[in-house]
C-alpha positions as CSV (number, residue, x, y, z in Angstrom):
1,M,104.4,96.4,101.6
2,Q,105.8,93.8,98.8
3,W,104.4,92.7,95.3
4,S,104.3,89.8,96.3
5,E,102.3,90.3,100.0
6,I,99.8,91.9,98.3
7,R,99.3,89.7,95.6
8,R,99.0,86.8,97.9
9,M,96.3,88.5,100.2
10,Q,94.6,90.2,97.1
11,P,94.2,87.2,94.4
12,D,92.6,88.2,90.9
13,A,91.9,92.1,91.7
14,W,92.8,95.7,91.0
15,V,94.4,97.9,93.8
16,L,95.5,101.1,94.0
17,V,98.8,101.7,96.1
18,E,101.0,104.3,97.4
19,A,104.7,103.9,96.2
20,L,106.6,104.1,99.2
21,R,110.3,103.5,97.5
22,S,110.3,102.8,93.6
23,H,113.0,103.1,90.8
24,T,113.4,103.2,87.2
25,E,114.6,100.5,84.7
26,G,114.6,101.9,81.2
27,L,111.0,103.1,80.6
28,F,109.9,100.9,83.2
29,W,108.9,102.8,86.8
30,V,109.3,99.5,88.8
31,L,107.5,99.7,92.6
32,D,109.9,98.6,95.6
33,E,107.5,99.1,98.3
34,M,104.2,100.5,98.6
35,A,101.4,100.7,100.6
36,L,97.9,99.3,100.1
37,I,95.0,102.0,99.4
38,Q,92.1,100.0,98.4
39,V,91.4,96.8,96.7
40,F,88.6,96.7,93.6
41,A,86.9,94.2,91.5
42,R,86.8,96.3,88.4
43,A,89.4,98.9,87.1
44,A,87.0,101.7,86.2
45,E,86.2,101.2,90.0
46,A,89.8,101.7,91.0
47,W,90.7,104.4,87.9
48,E,88.0,106.7,89.3
49,E,89.0,106.4,93.4
50,Y,92.6,107.0,91.4
51,Q,91.4,110.2,90.1
52,T,89.5,111.2,93.0
53,L,93.0,111.4,95.1
54,H,95.1,112.3,92.5
55,K,92.9,115.5,92.1
56,A,93.6,116.0,96.0
57,K,97.0,115.4,96.6
58,P,98.8,115.3,93.7
59,D,101.8,115.0,94.8
60,R,101.1,111.4,96.2
61,E,102.7,108.6,94.0
62,L,99.8,106.4,92.9
63,W,99.4,103.6,90.8
64,V,96.6,101.0,89.7
65,L,97.8,97.6,89.1
66,S,96.3,94.2,88.6
67,T,97.4,91.6,91.0
68,N,97.4,89.0,87.9
69,W,100.7,91.3,87.5
70,E,103.9,88.7,88.2
71,E,105.7,93.0,88.8
72,A,104.4,95.7,89.9
73,K,106.1,97.4,86.6
74,V,104.6,99.9,84.5
75,E,105.7,101.6,81.4
76,E,106.6,105.0,81.0
77,I,105.2,106.4,77.6
78,P,106.7,109.5,77.0
79,W,103.8,112.0,75.9
80,A,104.8,114.3,72.4
81,G,101.0,115.8,71.7
82,I,100.5,119.6,71.6
83,R,99.9,121.7,74.3
84,A,97.9,124.8,73.6
85,L,99.5,128.2,74.5
86,E,98.3,130.4,77.0
């Protein structure tokens, strides 16, 4: 499914999608084709479901997006934190 289709079917919503095809453009992930998993009124609800699904299947490429966004494009921010040594 294309982002334009999801936006047309679910205006003013938060959606949980699985990327079926994506690519990077600089520091951005661009979702080219996706499967709509669930629709939410609030971002917090979408993130809760994301966490549940991601914990069960961490290999799935899941995203939470607002259908108010023109593009299915997410900035990737490199994490430079300190990790504990084991």
